[in-house]
DOBADREN-695284 format. One line per field, with one value per residue (C-alpha): residue in one letter; residue number from 1; x, y, z. Coordinates in pm, 1 decimal. Layout:
BEGIN
rest (A; ...);
nr (NUM; ...);
X (X; ...);
Y (Y; ...);
Z (Z; ...);
END
This chain:
BEGIN
rest (M; E; E; G; G; Q; L; H; G; K; P; Y; E; W; R; A; G; E; E; P; S; R; F; V; D; E; R; S; S; I; L; P; L; V; K; E; A; D; R; K; A; R; T; G; K; A; L; L; K; Q; M; L; A; P; L; T; V; E; D; F; E; A; N; H; Y; Q; K; S; A; A; L; I; K; R; S; E; C; L; D; F; Y; S; N; Y; F; T; L; E; S; L; Q; S; I; L; R; S; N; D; L; Q; F; M; E; N; L; T; L; N; K; I; V; T; K; K; G; K; R; V; R; R; N; V; N; S; N; Y; D; G; T; S; D; Y; V; K; H; K; D; V; W; R; R; V; N; E; D; G; C; S; M; R; V; L; H; P; Q; R; Y; S; P; K; L; L; R; M; I; V; A; L; E; E; H; F; E; C; L; V; G; C; N; L; Y; Y; T; P; P; G; S; Q; G; F; A; A; H; Y; D; D; V; D; V; F; V; L; Q; V; K; G; K; K; T; W; S; L; F; P; S; P; S; E; Q; D; I; L; P; L; F; S; S; N; D; F; D; E; E; D; L; G; K; P; T; E; V; E; I; Q; P; G; D; L; L; Y; L; P; R; G; A; I; H; R; A; R; T; G; S; S; E; S; S; L; H; L; T; I; S; A; N; H; L; H; T; W; A; N; L; L; E; H; A; L; P; E; A; L; R; E; A; S; T; N; C; V; A; L; R; Q; T; P; P; R; G; Y; F; K; Y; M; G; A; S; N; A; D; T; L; D; A; K; R; Q; E; F; L; A; K; A; E; G; L; S; A; L; V; L; D; Y; V; T; S; G; S; A; G; D; E; G; D; D; T; P; M; D; H; A; V; D; R; M; N; A; K; F; Q; E; G; R; M; F; P; L; F; G; K; G; V; R; T; P; G; G; N; G; K; R; K; L; A; D; P; D; D; Q; E; L; V; K; L; D; P; Q; T; E; L; Q; L; R; K; Q; G; C; A; R; L; M; V; E; G; E; R; A; I; L; S; H; C; F; N; N; S; I; E; D; H; A; S; G; V; E; R; Q; W; A; N; N; P; A; T; D; S; R; L; G; F; Q; I; E; D; A; G; L; L; E; A; I; T; R; A; I; K; P; S; K; V; E; D; F; P; V; E; K; G; E; E; D; V; R; N; E; I; L; N; A; A; L; T; A; G; I; L; E; I; V; S; P; N; K; D; K; K; Q; R; V);
nr (1; 2; 3; 4; 5; 6; 7; 8; 9; 10; 11; 12; 13; 14; 15; 16; 17; 18; 19; 20; 21; 22; 23; 24; 25; 26; 27; 28; 29; 30; 31; 32; 33; 34; 35; 36; 37; 38; 39; 40; 41; 42; 43; 44; 45; 46; 47; 48; 49; 50; 51; 52; 53; 54; 55; 56; 57; 58; 59; 60; 61; 62; 63; 64; 65; 66; 67; 68; 69; 70; 71; 72; 73; 74; 75; 76; 77; 78; 79; 80; 81; 82; 83; 84; 85; 86; 87; 88; 89; 90; 91; 92; 93; 94; 95; 96; 97; 98; 99; 100; 101; 102; 103; 104; 105; 106; 107; 108; 109; 110; 111; 112; 113; 114; 115; 116; 117; 118; 119; 120; 121; 122; 123; 124; 125; 126; 127; 128; 129; 130; 131; 132; 133; 134; 135; 136; 137; 138; 139; 140; 141; 142; 143; 144; 145; 146; 147; 148; 149; 150; 151; 152; 153; 154; 155; 156; 157; 158; 159; 160; 161; 162; 163; 164; 165; 166; 167; 168; 169; 170; 171; 172; 173; 174; 175; 176; 177; 178; 179; 180; 181; 182; 183; 184; 185; 186; 187; 188; 189; 190; 191; 192; 193; 194; 195; 196; 197; 198; 199; 200; 201; 202; 203; 204; 205; 206; 207; 208; 209; 210; 211; 212; 213; 214; 215; 216; 217; 218; 219; 220; 221; 222; 223; 224; 225; 226; 227; 228; 229; 230; 231; 232; 233; 234; 235; 236; 237; 238; 239; 240; 241; 242; 243; 244; 245; 246; 247; 248; 249; 250; 251; 252; 253; 254; 255; 256; 257; 258; 259; 260; 261; 262; 263; 264; 265; 266; 267; 268; 269; 270; 271; 272; 273; 274; 275; 276; 277; 278; 279; 280; 281; 282; 283; 284; 285; 286; 287; 288; 289; 290; 291; 292; 293; 294; 295; 296; 297; 298; 299; 300; 301; 302; 303; 304; 305; 306; 307; 308; 309; 310; 311; 312; 313; 314; 315; 316; 317; 318; 319; 320; 321; 322; 323; 324; 325; 326; 327; 328; 329; 330; 331; 332; 333; 334; 335; 336; 337; 338; 339; 340; 341; 342; 343; 344; 345; 346; 347; 348; 349; 350; 351; 352; 353; 354; 355; 356; 357; 358; 359; 360; 361; 362; 363; 364; 365; 366; 367; 368; 369; 370; 371; 372; 373; 374; 375; 376; 377; 378; 379; 380; 381; 382; 383; 384; 385; 386; 387; 388; 389; 390; 391; 392; 393; 394; 395; 396; 397; 398; 399; 400; 401; 402; 403; 404; 405; 406; 407; 408; 409; 410; 411; 412; 413; 414; 415; 416; 417; 418; 419; 420; 421; 422; 423; 424; 425; 426; 427; 428; 429; 430; 431; 432; 433; 434; 435; 436; 437; 438; 439; 440; 441; 442; 443; 444; 445; 446; 447; 448; 449; 450; 451; 452; 453; 454; 455; 456; 457; 458; 459; 460; 461; 462; 463; 464; 465; 466; 467; 468; 469; 470; 471; 472; 473; 474; 475; 476; 477; 478; 479; 480; 481; 482; 483; 484; 485; 486; 487; 488; 489; 490; 491; 492; 493; 494; 495; 496; 497; 498; 499; 500; 501; 502; 503; 504; 505; 506; 507; 508; 509; 510; 511; 512; 513; 514; 515; 516; 517; 518; 519);
X (1434.5; 1204.4; 1216.5; 1312.9; 954.8; 802.9; 714.9; 616.4; 521.2; 302.8; 392.0; 495.6; 216.9; 395.3; 189.1; 417.8; 403.2; 24.5; -231.3; -205.8; -501.0; -672.0; -821.6; -1000.2; -976.2; -1288.3; -1216.8; -1195.4; -1003.9; -737.7; -481.1; -611.8; -612.4; -260.7; -143.1; -313.8; -151.3; 184.1; 133.0; 38.0; 273.3; 536.4; 405.8; 428.6; 106.0; -106.3; 103.8; 99.6; -277.2; -319.5; -75.7; -262.1; -625.4; -876.2; -665.7; -618.6; -274.2; -392.2; -523.1; -205.6; 24.8; -182.2; -250.1; -6.2; 310.3; 599.5; 347.9; 183.0; 166.0; -108.9; -233.8; -416.0; -599.9; -680.7; -830.8; -1029.5; -725.1; -437.9; -257.5; -242.5; 137.2; 168.0; 205.4; 527.0; 678.1; 619.1; 808.3; 904.2; 1059.0; 1281.7; 1385.5; 1472.0; 1690.7; 1884.2; 1933.1; 2014.4; 2249.2; 2592.6; 2495.4; 2749.2; 2695.7; 2659.2; 2659.8; 2349.2; 2215.5; 2226.6; 2110.6; 2007.3; 1832.0; 1749.6; 1899.7; 1897.9; 2235.5; 2286.1; 1913.0; 1874.1; 1757.1; 2026.7; 2074.5; 2313.8; 2453.2; 2517.2; 2662.9; 2839.1; 2783.8; 2809.6; 3166.9; 3269.0; 3294.7; 3140.9; 3181.4; 2931.0; 2597.9; 2520.6; 2151.0; 2099.2; 2301.2; 2088.4; 1767.7; 1925.7; 2020.3; 1662.4; 1471.6; 1701.1; 1870.5; 1575.2; 1758.7; 1572.5; 1690.8; 1726.1; 1798.4; 1920.6; 1815.1; 1606.6; 1502.8; 1841.7; 1715.3; 1344.2; 1218.0; 877.1; 1024.2; 1248.5; 946.2; 792.4; 1107.2; 1131.4; 770.3; 800.1; 1127.6; 954.2; 667.5; 871.3; 1157.0; 1419.7; 1601.8; 1373.5; 1516.8; 1387.1; 1469.4; 1295.6; 1271.1; 1193.1; 1144.4; 1071.7; 802.0; 855.1; 1148.1; 1260.8; 1546.4; 1596.5; 1563.6; 1355.7; 1504.8; 1414.4; 1523.2; 1638.3; 1381.0; 1004.9; 904.6; 617.3; 587.4; 422.9; 321.8; 357.6; 321.6; 232.3; 158.9; 377.0; 314.5; 465.2; 527.3; 538.6; 695.2; 661.5; 964.1; 1181.8; 1259.7; 1213.0; 1560.4; 1418.6; 1146.0; 1228.7; 1595.0; 1871.8; 2036.2; 1916.7; 1930.7; 2122.1; 1913.6; 1698.5; 1664.9; 1287.7; 1301.5; 1390.9; 1087.2; 720.9; 443.6; 420.1; 118.3; 90.1; -60.1; -75.2; -36.2; -125.0; -78.8; -197.6; -166.3; 44.2; 193.5; 341.9; 601.0; 728.9; 1100.8; 1194.9; 907.8; 1052.4; 947.8; 1020.6; 847.9; 804.5; 639.4; 389.6; 472.2; 319.1; 385.2; 679.1; 660.4; 777.4; 754.7; 904.9; 1003.0; 997.4; 1191.5; 1214.5; 1362.5; 1708.2; 1903.5; 1631.0; 1554.3; 1574.7; 1892.4; 2052.5; 1948.3; 2102.5; 2424.4; 2459.1; 2327.0; 2510.8; 2871.7; 2779.6; 2583.1; 2890.5; 3110.6; 2864.5; 2828.6; 3205.6; 3252.7; 3000.8; 3031.7; 3351.3; 3244.4; 3291.0; 3641.2; 3757.6; 3991.8; 3837.1; 3951.4; 4296.9; 4287.1; 3960.6; 4134.4; 4145.4; 3770.3; 3621.8; 3624.6; 3456.6; 3675.8; 3548.4; 3179.6; 3085.8; 3257.9; 3069.6; 3338.7; 3189.1; 3418.0; 3278.5; 2921.5; 3019.0; 3192.4; 2886.1; 2655.4; 2882.3; 2886.7; 2507.1; 2470.8; 2716.9; 2540.7; 2208.9; 2376.3; 2498.0; 2152.7; 2005.1; 2217.6; 2069.6; 1757.4; 1885.4; 2109.2; 2462.3; 2339.8; 2023.7; 1807.2; 1473.0; 1494.7; 1859.7; 1941.4; 2026.7; 2240.9; 1918.3; 1848.9; 2196.3; 2144.4; 1826.6; 2017.0; 2284.1; 2025.0; 1844.5; 2169.9; 2264.2; 1920.9; 1963.4; 2305.3; 2174.2; 1816.3; 1703.8; 1673.1; 1325.0; 1208.9; 1081.9; 862.7; 822.4; 1186.3; 1423.3; 1726.5; 2071.4; 2305.0; 2498.1; 2277.4; 1970.6; 1674.7; 1802.5; 2056.1; 2419.1; 2616.0; 2967.1; 3256.0; 3214.1; 3582.2; 3506.9; 3162.9; 3081.8; 2863.9; 2507.0; 2456.9; 2167.6; 1969.9; 1842.7; 1486.8; 1547.7; 1329.0; 1462.6; 1300.9; 1371.7; 1325.5; 1172.3; 1072.2; 1257.7; 1545.4; 1820.6; 1937.0; 2172.8; 2390.3; 2689.8; 3011.6; 3265.1; 3337.6; 3179.2; 2823.4; 2728.4; 2449.4; 2342.8; 2102.4; 1993.5; 2015.4; 2360.6; 2291.2; 2329.6; 2110.2; 2411.4; 2490.4; 2133.4; 2098.8; 2456.8; 2582.4; 2896.9; 3032.8; 3107.9; 3396.5; 3308.1; 3522.5; 3295.5; 3200.9; 2841.3; 2818.1; 2882.0; 2858.8; 2564.2; 2747.7; 2875.0; 3083.3; 3076.7; 3201.3; 3002.3; 2925.0; 2721.5; 2480.6; 2204.9; 2206.0; 2215.7; 1921.8; 1727.0; 1800.6; 1655.0; 1339.9; 1282.1; 963.3; 802.0; 976.2; 1218.8; 1401.2; 1780.3; 1795.0; 1585.8; 1842.1; 2025.9; 2386.8; 2608.3; 2639.1; 2921.9; 2900.5; 2670.5; 2937.9; 2953.2; 2575.9; 2595.0; 2859.2; 2662.3; 2334.7; 2516.4; 2647.0; 2290.0; 2171.6; 2453.5; 2376.5; 2010.3; 1888.2; 1747.6; 1589.7; 1524.3; 1152.7; 1128.7; 1467.6; 1509.5; 1455.7; 1815.5; 1782.6; 2124.7; 2369.0; 2727.5; 2987.7);
Y (-13317.6; -13016.4; -12791.1; -12425.9; -12298.0; -12593.2; -12613.9; -12958.6; -13057.9; -12750.4; -12454.7; -12146.4; -11890.0; -11590.1; -11306.2; -11006.2; -10894.6; -10905.5; -10636.4; -10565.6; -10650.0; -10319.9; -10223.2; -9890.7; -9718.6; -9499.9; -9327.9; -8951.2; -8879.1; -9123.0; -8902.4; -8951.1; -9326.7; -9315.5; -9123.0; -9376.7; -9663.2; -9488.1; -9466.6; -9832.9; -9970.4; -10107.0; -10446.8; -10350.2; -10515.0; -10209.7; -9993.4; -10246.1; -10277.4; -9903.7; -9903.7; -10184.7; -10099.5; -10204.3; -10510.9; -10705.7; -10814.7; -11177.0; -11151.6; -10974.8; -11238.2; -11529.8; -11409.5; -11134.7; -11141.2; -11259.9; -11357.7; -11061.7; -10683.9; -10511.8; -10154.1; -9961.4; -9656.8; -9360.2; -9088.1; -8960.1; -8927.9; -8765.1; -8665.5; -9021.6; -9011.7; -8650.6; -8767.6; -8940.5; -8739.7; -8435.1; -8231.1; -7995.8; -8295.2; -8358.2; -7993.5; -7996.8; -8307.2; -8143.5; -7815.7; -7951.2; -8245.1; -8299.1; -8546.9; -8709.7; -8818.2; -9195.2; -9259.2; -9054.4; -8919.4; -9006.1; -8825.0; -9030.6; -8983.6; -9196.7; -9067.3; -9194.0; -9329.2; -9497.7; -9541.6; -9701.1; -9557.7; -9593.5; -9469.9; -9181.2; -9103.8; -8735.5; -8743.2; -8410.6; -8042.4; -7789.8; -7703.5; -8066.5; -8157.2; -8493.1; -8515.9; -8313.3; -8226.7; -7860.0; -7800.1; -7550.9; -7757.0; -8064.3; -7877.7; -7731.5; -8082.8; -8190.8; -7895.3; -7793.4; -8122.0; -8352.0; -8574.8; -8798.7; -8758.6; -9057.1; -9007.8; -9326.1; -9414.9; -9100.2; -9258.5; -9143.7; -8785.2; -8834.0; -8954.9; -9036.1; -9257.9; -9414.8; -9516.1; -9670.1; -9873.6; -9995.2; -10115.9; -10293.1; -10461.9; -10608.4; -10734.8; -10880.9; -10999.7; -10881.9; -10560.7; -10301.2; -10030.1; -9697.9; -9467.8; -9160.9; -9050.5; -8709.0; -8700.2; -8384.5; -8373.9; -8587.0; -8778.1; -9129.9; -9201.4; -9573.9; -9828.5; -10144.1; -10369.1; -10585.8; -10558.5; -10817.4; -10698.6; -10677.7; -10315.3; -10100.8; -9779.8; -9495.3; -9209.4; -8881.2; -8612.2; -8600.1; -8889.4; -9157.4; -9428.4; -9765.8; -10029.6; -10392.4; -10652.9; -11033.2; -11225.9; -11364.5; -11690.8; -11882.6; -11769.1; -11415.9; -11513.2; -11414.9; -11346.8; -11333.2; -11033.1; -10725.7; -10726.2; -10510.3; -10277.1; -10460.8; -10368.7; -10337.7; -10494.0; -10819.2; -10801.9; -10871.1; -10613.3; -10426.1; -10361.4; -9991.5; -9845.4; -9484.3; -9405.1; -9076.4; -8927.0; -9162.7; -9474.5; -9777.9; -10018.0; -10347.2; -10516.3; -10862.2; -10930.6; -10981.7; -10783.6; -10606.9; -10242.8; -9887.3; -9559.7; -9227.4; -8894.8; -8720.2; -8403.2; -8156.5; -8275.2; -8382.4; -8687.4; -8773.4; -9126.9; -9343.6; -9707.4; -9941.8; -10262.9; -10596.1; -10946.5; -10870.2; -11200.0; -11343.6; -11672.9; -12049.2; -12039.0; -11803.5; -12030.1; -12330.6; -12135.7; -12135.2; -12487.3; -12693.1; -12633.5; -12739.0; -13038.6; -13144.9; -13118.4; -13322.5; -13585.9; -13609.4; -13665.5; -13949.7; -14114.2; -14291.2; -14291.5; -13913.9; -13946.3; -14194.1; -14078.3; -14054.0; -14327.9; -14288.5; -14152.3; -13957.0; -13646.0; -13824.1; -13868.5; -13593.3; -13214.6; -12978.6; -13089.5; -13446.2; -13359.7; -13491.5; -13829.8; -14155.7; -14318.7; -14584.0; -14473.9; -14121.4; -14245.5; -14454.2; -14150.6; -13928.6; -14191.5; -14215.3; -13834.7; -13820.7; -14074.2; -13891.0; -13559.8; -13709.9; -13834.6; -13481.1; -13335.3; -13568.0; -13389.9; -13046.9; -13126.6; -13385.3; -13349.2; -13485.6; -13787.8; -13819.4; -13794.5; -13617.6; -13289.7; -13223.5; -12890.5; -12917.9; -12732.4; -12571.4; -12445.6; -12293.9; -12142.4; -11973.4; -11844.5; -11693.8; -11532.5; -11387.6; -11267.9; -11092.7; -10930.8; -10813.4; -10664.4; -10470.8; -10369.6; -10041.6; -10031.4; -10006.6; -9654.1; -9586.4; -9289.9; -8989.4; -8905.6; -9068.4; -9206.8; -9101.7; -9374.7; -9571.4; -9488.9; -9643.2; -9406.9; -9085.7; -9273.2; -9240.4; -9553.8; -9544.8; -9764.7; -10083.1; -10070.5; -9744.2; -9845.7; -9994.1; -10303.8; -10271.4; -10491.7; -10717.1; -10849.6; -11206.7; -11069.4; -10793.2; -10847.0; -10809.2; -10843.1; -10785.2; -10425.9; -10553.9; -10905.5; -11050.2; -10801.0; -11038.4; -11378.7; -11644.4; -11843.2; -12071.7; -12029.1; -12296.9; -12271.4; -11928.2; -11830.5; -11513.8; -11279.5; -11050.5; -10760.3; -10436.3; -10177.1; -10045.3; -10022.6; -9677.7; -9482.3; -9410.4; -9780.1; -9891.3; -10060.0; -9960.4; -10316.4; -10229.4; -10516.6; -10385.4; -10499.6; -10601.0; -10530.5; -10714.7; -10385.0; -10398.6; -10018.6; -9996.6; -10339.4; -10535.2; -10868.1; -10991.7; -11306.7; -11533.4; -11875.4; -12168.6; -12265.8; -11944.5; -12043.0; -12151.6; -11817.1; -11627.2; -11828.3; -11739.9; -11371.9; -11395.6; -11558.4; -11310.1; -11173.0; -11141.7; -11012.0; -11271.8; -11263.8; -11256.8; -11577.6; -11755.1; -11697.9; -12034.4; -12057.1; -12319.0; -12298.8; -12064.7; -11879.8; -11602.1; -11339.5; -11459.0; -11428.9; -11075.9; -10981.4; -11121.2; -10964.5; -10632.7; -10665.6; -10723.1; -10420.5; -10204.3; -10310.1; -10225.5; -10582.1; -10609.3; -10354.1; -10352.1; -10386.5; -10367.3; -10312.8; -10362.6; -10075.6; -9958.0; -9955.1; -9924.5; -10032.3; -10013.2; -10278.7);
Z (13924.9; 13916.6; 13612.4; 13654.3; 13660.1; 13845.3; 14212.0; 14341.4; 13986.5; 13924.9; 13697.0; 13891.1; 13869.2; 13714.5; 13564.0; 13612.5; 13248.2; 13229.8; 13309.0; 13683.6; 13903.4; 13986.2; 14319.4; 14373.0; 14709.5; 14719.9; 15051.6; 15012.9; 15332.2; 15439.2; 15612.7; 15970.3; 15915.4; 15775.0; 16080.0; 16305.1; 16113.6; 16143.9; 16520.2; 16549.7; 16287.3; 16522.0; 16412.4; 16044.7; 15932.7; 16020.0; 15789.3; 15504.9; 15546.1; 15487.1; 15194.2; 15015.3; 15102.9; 14978.6; 14888.6; 15210.7; 15324.6; 15319.8; 14961.5; 14851.8; 14999.9; 14867.3; 14512.4; 14410.4; 14621.7; 14400.3; 14130.0; 13960.0; 13952.6; 14150.8; 14116.7; 14391.0; 14247.9; 14473.9; 14255.7; 14555.9; 14779.6; 14593.5; 14914.6; 15049.3; 15098.3; 15214.2; 15572.8; 15467.9; 15183.6; 14960.3; 14702.3; 14986.0; 15165.4; 14863.1; 14841.6; 15211.6; 15168.8; 14885.6; 15072.2; 15416.8; 15352.8; 15201.6; 14931.3; 14702.3; 14344.2; 14302.1; 14676.7; 14761.3; 14431.3; 14061.5; 13747.7; 13444.4; 13112.5; 12810.9; 12485.0; 12126.2; 12014.4; 11677.3; 11645.1; 11987.8; 12317.1; 12583.2; 12938.2; 12997.9; 13343.3; 13420.2; 13767.9; 13800.9; 13866.5; 13584.8; 13682.7; 13632.2; 14000.2; 14082.0; 14455.5; 14657.6; 14499.2; 14440.0; 14494.6; 14210.9; 13962.0; 14026.6; 13948.0; 13633.2; 13521.2; 13583.3; 13440.6; 13152.9; 13058.0; 13124.6; 13372.6; 13614.8; 13974.6; 14204.4; 14575.8; 14741.6; 15097.0; 15167.7; 15499.9; 15631.0; 15613.6; 15682.9; 16024.5; 15874.9; 15604.0; 15865.2; 16070.7; 15759.6; 15690.0; 16050.9; 16042.5; 15706.9; 15800.5; 16101.2; 15884.5; 15596.5; 15822.6; 15576.3; 15489.9; 15331.1; 15107.1; 14981.6; 14688.2; 14551.2; 14189.2; 14043.7; 13665.5; 13460.4; 13188.9; 12879.0; 13025.8; 13102.9; 13342.2; 13297.1; 13018.1; 13049.3; 13318.5; 13614.1; 13976.4; 14229.4; 14484.0; 14525.7; 14469.6; 14594.7; 14390.5; 14585.5; 14355.0; 14546.4; 14276.1; 13907.9; 13675.5; 13521.5; 13264.0; 13346.7; 13079.7; 13198.4; 12968.9; 12963.4; 13092.4; 12808.4; 12990.9; 13315.5; 13423.9; 13447.0; 13696.1; 14057.6; 13968.5; 14227.2; 14060.3; 13870.0; 13490.4; 13250.1; 13034.2; 12780.3; 12414.4; 12385.3; 12039.1; 12215.1; 12442.2; 12380.6; 12365.7; 12696.9; 12914.3; 13002.9; 13318.7; 13435.5; 13802.1; 13968.8; 14318.2; 14591.4; 14374.6; 14462.4; 14207.8; 14327.0; 14103.4; 14196.7; 14180.8; 13815.5; 13660.8; 13353.9; 13350.1; 13243.2; 13330.1; 13153.8; 13234.6; 13010.8; 12819.9; 13064.7; 13419.7; 13635.6; 13861.4; 14212.0; 14345.9; 14618.7; 14585.2; 14883.7; 14816.9; 14997.1; 14969.7; 14834.0; 14846.3; 15068.4; 14893.0; 14941.3; 14733.4; 14985.3; 15272.8; 15099.8; 15042.1; 15420.7; 15482.5; 15219.3; 15336.8; 15690.0; 15561.1; 15362.6; 15671.5; 15877.5; 15606.6; 15557.1; 15929.1; 15938.9; 15595.3; 15496.2; 15128.7; 15114.2; 15257.1; 14995.0; 14718.6; 14368.8; 14128.0; 13979.8; 13626.3; 13657.1; 13522.6; 13185.1; 13142.4; 13359.7; 13313.5; 13067.3; 12775.9; 12820.8; 12863.8; 12519.4; 12557.4; 12618.0; 12829.9; 13060.8; 13341.6; 13307.5; 13344.3; 13646.4; 13802.4; 13751.8; 13901.8; 14206.6; 14241.9; 14217.4; 14496.9; 14721.6; 14651.4; 14759.3; 15075.5; 15154.7; 15089.3; 15351.2; 15611.1; 15528.3; 15727.0; 15975.4; 16280.3; 16292.6; 16489.8; 16284.8; 16596.7; 16591.0; 16778.5; 16692.3; 16533.5; 16164.6; 15909.3; 15788.2; 16141.1; 16151.6; 15805.0; 15927.1; 16231.5; 16004.2; 15776.9; 16077.5; 16235.5; 15911.3; 15911.0; 16271.3; 16196.1; 15895.5; 15975.6; 16123.1; 16500.0; 16655.3; 16729.6; 17080.3; 17163.9; 16937.7; 16879.1; 16632.6; 16804.1; 16688.7; 16559.4; 16817.2; 17115.5; 17269.7; 17296.3; 17451.0; 17662.2; 17558.3; 17636.4; 17774.7; 17674.5; 17882.1; 17980.0; 18162.9; 18283.6; 18620.8; 18618.6; 18737.1; 19042.6; 18954.0; 19247.4; 19189.8; 19205.5; 18949.6; 18644.0; 18289.9; 17950.2; 17582.4; 17472.7; 17149.9; 17053.4; 16753.9; 16762.6; 16881.0; 16753.2; 16883.6; 16646.0; 16689.4; 16492.5; 16577.0; 16947.9; 16983.8; 17068.4; 16879.7; 16984.1; 16699.1; 16749.1; 16585.2; 16862.3; 16767.0; 16393.7; 16242.0; 16004.4; 15782.9; 15731.1; 15662.0; 15321.3; 15233.3; 15186.7; 15382.9; 15592.5; 15939.4; 16156.9; 16510.7; 16818.4; 17066.4; 17230.6; 17359.5; 17350.9; 16976.3; 16810.7; 16675.2; 16706.3; 17043.7; 17093.1; 17398.7; 17504.1; 17368.7; 17728.7; 17757.1; 17477.2; 17716.6; 17895.1; 17564.6; 17432.3; 17746.2; 17678.9; 17326.8; 17469.8; 17752.7; 17598.1; 17939.4; 18254.0; 18390.8; 18721.7; 18710.7; 18912.3; 18646.0; 18370.5; 18358.1; 18475.1; 18638.9; 19015.7; 19107.7; 18772.4; 18894.5; 18821.8; 18460.2; 18437.5; 18579.5; 18321.9; 18027.3; 18139.1; 18179.2; 17823.8; 17702.6; 17902.4; 17766.6; 17410.3; 17463.4; 17408.2; 17760.6; 17989.1; 18362.0; 18429.9; 18806.9; 18972.2; 19345.2; 19586.5; 19566.5; 19187.9; 19024.2; 19290.8; 19176.9; 19251.5);
END
């Protein structure tokens, strides 16, 4: 059995509490390159390359990602992030949107209580109301009371940040979040803690001193959940780094940190976060139940009844007993557990080439990603929620089907934006084209009505799985007649392809001369 901090017999390389590796970007003018990266960043890597320069993406992923902090210094390019966000952008968000305390904005400060520094939440206006944020009251809380302002999900109000999130989600293949923080001089908004995400800190305005602490135990390395506030007396000596406008600080998931402004200058920074609940443990949460079902179907030993009387020697109250029957029971359970684990990576028949519970777990993780991620952005405009580009989709019950000639060519609008998975006797096609800006990173579980005009999850008969798989693989133009279907089921194919067109998953590449013929 591997120890908590071991990987294949080697200690896990964790240096998050140590001095960050420093990289100096000496370029004096980066804005044109940033704009060019923004234009090209539909693949994501171009944007990440500019964010990390001069550290290469390959070096970052090999030596720092989920291992150690990294600091990119840009003293020659203080306006590095001005193409994405400024103080004026924050003021515009506060003035132009109906923000609610806790849901969209929080105010926090660290105060001394009984000799200890603790976090105080001040989420209300001066008249005591705590629903909609009043612009002037927020700035009074910040400037007069010393509160640190946090705006959650600012990409909902900023097309430029939205483009950044879309690109990075495509690169990391997981949900990417964003928050912004404004802290007045001489203030600290949060106590020492760690987060359950990898964080990129983008310093937009002012300076801030970050303190990085060593992890108390192996359980705090790459945690699945965020920590409560730490008492700094329980932590080791911190490493302190100052970041200024243009700098980037990367903190791996679980890095214990706090940040404070100096006495003379306020600070504005963005955080970009990735890999929330995106771990091997989360994959196994999906794979193990199915592996158990498969093993139970095929192995009579798992279907046997446990020995009579095991209540007497098993259970937490009997954990300290040396009963021989208890030891025999545990040995039997260990053997059966190993049997179940074998099914995680083998098909139900054990044949090479069969899909496995781990394959299905990956499908579920990807489908969840598709249903929660931001939709791709096409062209210069930002699409409104629920539509595809500038095209408003009708309810399919009121919509005539597009007659698809066998020679009509279709293809995916965006590679990697749809996923097929099987749930029982249903084939599920999940995609991102009907996701809304308002729901992004909200954690809200949506209910699906199987409406291709509004839903990001569409259900079909299991017999349609082959056709649905072909849809997800239509990277290059494919003729309608080449999408597989049983003879005599051409109408079913037409209906399913229309659903994919309505949802925005597919697009017509070269329709026949009559174009959209109605039937």
